[in-house]
N, C-alpha and C positions, 0 to 999 in steps of 0.2 A: 504493500499500500504506500509506504514511504517512497519507494522507488518510483511508482507511478506518479506520485505527487511532484517529485523533482523533474521527471520527464515532461509533465504538463507545464511546469513553470519554464522549462527550457524552450518549449515550443510556443509559448504564449507570453510575449513580452509585457502585455498590458497587465496580466495577472501578476507577473513578477514585480512590476513597478508598484502595483497596489500593495503587495505584501511588504515591499521595502518601505513604502510610505507609512504603513501601519507600524512597522518596527521603529521608524524614526519618531512617530508619535509617542510610542511607549517610552523610548529613551529620553525624548524631550520632556515628557511629563514627569518622569523620575527626576531629571535634572532640575526642573522647576520646583519640585517638591522638596529637594534637598537645598534649595536656595541658590542654584547656579544661574542667577539672573542679576541684572544691573552690574555687570562686571566692569563697565566703564561709567559708573554712576556720576562721577565728577564732571563728565563731559555730556551728560544727558541734557537735552533741551526740552523734553516733554516729561510729564509726570504720569505714571500709571502703576496699577497694582498687578498682582499675580495673574488676574484674569486677562489683562491685556496681553501678557506674554503667552498665555494659553491660546488665545484667539490667533495671534500671529503664528504660533507653532502649527495650529491646525490648518491655517491658510497655506503656509508654505509646504506642509505635508500633502495637502490636496494638489498643489502644483507639482509635487514630486511624482504624482501618478502618471504624469506625461513626460517623465525624464528621458525615456528612450525613444518614444514615438515623435515627440516634438522637443528635442533637447535645447535648441536655442531659445524658443519661446518660453520654455520652462525656466531657463536660466535668467531671462530678462525679468519675468515676473518674480522669481525668487530673489533676485538682486534688489528689486524695489521693496519687497517685504523685509529683506535684511536691513536695508537703509532705514526703514521705519522703526524696526526693532532696535537699531543702533541709536536712534533719536531718544528712545526710552531708556537707554543705558546698555542694551544688548543682552542676549541670552545664549548660552552655549548650545542649546538645542537647535535654534535657528541657524547658528553658525555651522553646525555639523551638516544640516540639510543643504545649506548653500554650498559647502565644499563638495557634497555629493552631486549637486547640479552642475558645478564647474567640471567635475570629473566626467560626468556623462556627456556634457556638451563637447568636451574634447574627444571623447571616445566615439560617440555616435554622429556627431555633426558632419556635414559635407565638407569637402576640402575648402571650398570657397568660404563657408561659414566659419570654419576654424581659423583660416587666415585673417578674416575680418575680426574675429574675437581676439586673436593675438595682437593685432594692430591696436584695437581699442584698449586692451589691458596695458600695453606698452605706453600708449598715449596718456592714459589716466595716471599711470605711475609717474611718468615724467612731469605731468601737470601738477600733481599733488606735491611731488618733491620740490618743484619750483615755487609753489605757493608757500610751502612751509619755510623754505629758505629765505624768501623775500619778506613775507609778512609775519611769520610766526617763528622767527629764528630762535627766540629765547623760550618758546613754549614747549617744554620737554614732554608734557602729557600728550599733546597732539603728535609730536614726533614718535613717541612710543606707540601710540595708537596706529599711526601710519605704518610703522615697521611691523607691528603685529599682524595687521591686515594684509600687508604685502607677503609675509611669510605664509599666512593661511591660504591666500589665493595661489601663491607660487607652488606650494606643496600639492594642492588639488590639481592645478593645471599640469604640472610636470608628471604627476601620477597618471592622469588621463592621457596625456601625450605619449607616455611610455607604453601604456596598454594599446593605444591606437596604432602606434608604430609597429608593435609586435603583431597586431591583427593584420595589418597591411603586409608585413613581411610573410606571415603565414599564408595569407591568401595568395600572394604572388608566387610563393613556393608551390602551393597546391595547384595553382593554375598552370605553372610551368611543367609540373610533373604530369598533370592531366593532359596537357598538350603533347608532351613527349610520348606518353603511352598511347594516345590517340593516333599520333603519327606512325608509331611502330605498328599499331593494329591496321592502319590503312595500307601501309607498305606490305604487310603480310597478306591482307585480303587481295590487293592488286596482284601480288606474286602468285597466289593460289589460283585466282581467277584466270590469269594468263597461262600459267604453266600446267594447270590441271584441267580446269573446266573448259577453257577455250580450245585447248588442244584436243580434248575428248570430243567436243562438238565438231571440230574440223575433221577428225578421223571419222566420226559418224557420217558427216557430209560426203566424204570420199567413198565410204562403203555404199551409201545410197546412190551416188552417181554410178558406181560400178554395177549395182543392182539394176539400175535403169538401162544400162547398156546390155546386160544379160537378158532382161525382159524384152527389150526391143528386138532381139534376135529370135525370140520364141513367139510366133504368131498364134499359138494355141491359147496363150494367156488372155484373159478378158481385158477390155479397155479400162475397167475399174482399177486393175492392178497398176497400170501406167499412171492413172490419175492419183492414186494413193502415194506412189513413189514420188511423183512430182510435188504433191503437197508436203510430203516429208522433207524433200530437198529444200522447198521454200521455207519451211519452219526452221530448219537448221541454219539456213542463211540469215534469217531474221534474228534468231537467237545469237548467232555469232556477231552480228552487227550490234545488237543491243549490249551484249557482253563487252565488246571492245569499247563501246561508247562509255560504259560504266567504268572501265579501267582508265580511260582518258579523263573522266571526271575525277577519279581519285588522284591521278597525277596532277590535274589542274589545281585541286585544293592544296596539294603539297607545294606546288610552285607558288601559289598565292601566299602561303604562310612563310615561305623562304624569302620572299621579296616584299614583305610588308613593312620594312623599315624605311623605304624611300619616301620622299615628300610627295604631297598630292600634286604639286606642279610638275615634278619629275615624272610621275606616273602618267599625267595627262600628255606631257610632251612625248613620252614613249608610245602612248596610245595613238597620237596623231601621226607619228612616223611609222606606225606598224603596217606591214604589208597586208595584214588581215582586213584593213578597212579600205584598201585600194581596189576599186572596181575595174574589171577588165574592159578593154576597148574604149569606146567613147562614153561609156556610162560613168556617172558622177555620183558622189555623195553630197547631197544638198543639205546644208545647215540652215534651217529656217530662221534660227535666231543668231547665227554666226558662231564661229569657233570659240570666241571669248566667253560665250554664255556657259560653256562647259566648266571653265574656271570658276565662274560665279556660282554655279549650281553646286559644285563640290567643295567650296571653300570651308563649309562647316562640317564636312565629313572627315573622319579619321583616315589615315592612309590605308589601313586594312579594308575599311568599307569602300573607299573610293576605288581600290584595286579590284574588288569584286564587281562593282558596277561597271567599270571600264572593261573588264574581261567579258561580262555578259553582253555589253554593247558590241564588242568586237565579234562575238559569236553571232549575234543577231544580224549584224551587217554582212558577215560572211555568208550566212544562210540566205539572206536576201539576194546577194550577188550570185549565189549558186543556183537557187531555185526560182528566181524571178527574172524579170526583164525590165529594161529601162532604168531610169535613175532611182536611187534610194534616198529617201528624205529622213532627216533626224530633227525632231522638234523637242525642245526642253521647256517644260512648263513648270510654273510655280503655283501650286494650288492654294487656295485660302485656308484649307484645313491643316496647314503645316506639312504638306506633302510635296515632293518633287516628282515629276513624271518625265520619263525619257521615252519618246515614241518613235519607233522605226517603222517606216511604211515603204512597201515596194509593190510594183505591179506584178500580178501573177502571170507566169509565162503561159503563152498560148498552148504550148505542148510541153507538159511536164513529164519527164521520163521516170521520175521517182528515184533519182540518183541518190545513193547512200552517201551520207556525209562522214567525215572523219573527225568531227568535233564532238562537243559534249551534248549538243542537241538542245531542244527547247526544255525537255524534262530536266536535264542537267543544269541548265541556266536557272530554272525555278528552284532547284535544290540549293544552289549557291546563294541565291537571293534570300531564301528562307532563313539562312544562317545569320543574316544581318537585319532581319525584321522587314524585308522588302518583299514585294510580290511581282509576278509576271503574268500578264494576260496576253495571249496570242490567239488571234482568230482571223477569219476571212471577213472583209468588210466590203459589202456591195451597195452601201447606202447611196454612194454617188454614181453608181453604175459603171465604175472603172475596174472593178474586179481586183481590189487591192488586198494585200495581206498586212495586217497591222499587229505589232508587238509592243506592248506598253509596260515599262518598268515603273512601279510606284514605290517610292522610298521616303522615309521620314526626312524632313529638311535637315535635321541635326540628330546626333545620337541620343540626346536627351529627350527627343520627341517619341521614342519607341514606346 
């Protein structure tokens, strides 16, 4: 039962925060009962009795119920209550809760919020030190109070920062270990698919072709036997094509991860110079919004996400050049719902021979985009009577919008 209780608290932060708040209430009430209040009574500017400190303790404990879900807001409210408590002379219970709020703000706050908090603490410290030096140089009580509060805040902040840093290091180590194990698994799957399954399918295809030759020489066999062998041969060809496309996809993911450290501008320059987007003959790639729009669209994307988007665009343009006719258009749109769209359109060839590709295909593109929270919609569009094929990538404008 006790074990289930701990597991429940580990998986439910709100319940854990509520329990911590109750514990702080108990500790604070005990401290008030033994007289641990008005510890700076000589500096108090307001008068209050024990009930005042109980109310302040209950209020700041209520704020502590949001310590991990809204750490910065809880710290702001707790600091205001601690300032009021200090005006009455201060109580150890409120100070303890405040140190816990500082700790959780440093531990659970976002990187931007923590940087802002550190800047505010440094600015406040410098400002208070300057005021004491200029106007209260001889007031030892205020100087002692300032030093005591500086130590209290410093200990809580350093403690929270140390735990936060350890969490980030552990998370980074686990992420790197997971990426390495995933990479090894992908390599093993690609190796097994190529050396075992693909070869077996190829051998089966050869045997089917040999059987077709044998059947063709025997006129006594029914026509259904010929059709069955032809369907079997077609199935092995399709299976071999899909399998090799899957292997290509695995190698593509590997390549994307290996080259994810380049800048977005460098990736775009490499994409624009890639032979994969050069159309044959007189056909052209038409940028409806101009090439600079690509830099604007991807400026808020991380290099890893931009690399995936560019790789999929390259595949879509290559498919359009291979299976379509005429020019290929690329339109980059900025949707009001915080989404970016990349639309590749080409005219469908009058005679499509169903040539098999050697890329990752539409399905592989969709798999790559799914990993970054994007989607791919590919379909025939005859609304304007032109018989076009349209592929649209929809991706969040920035990583924080996922």
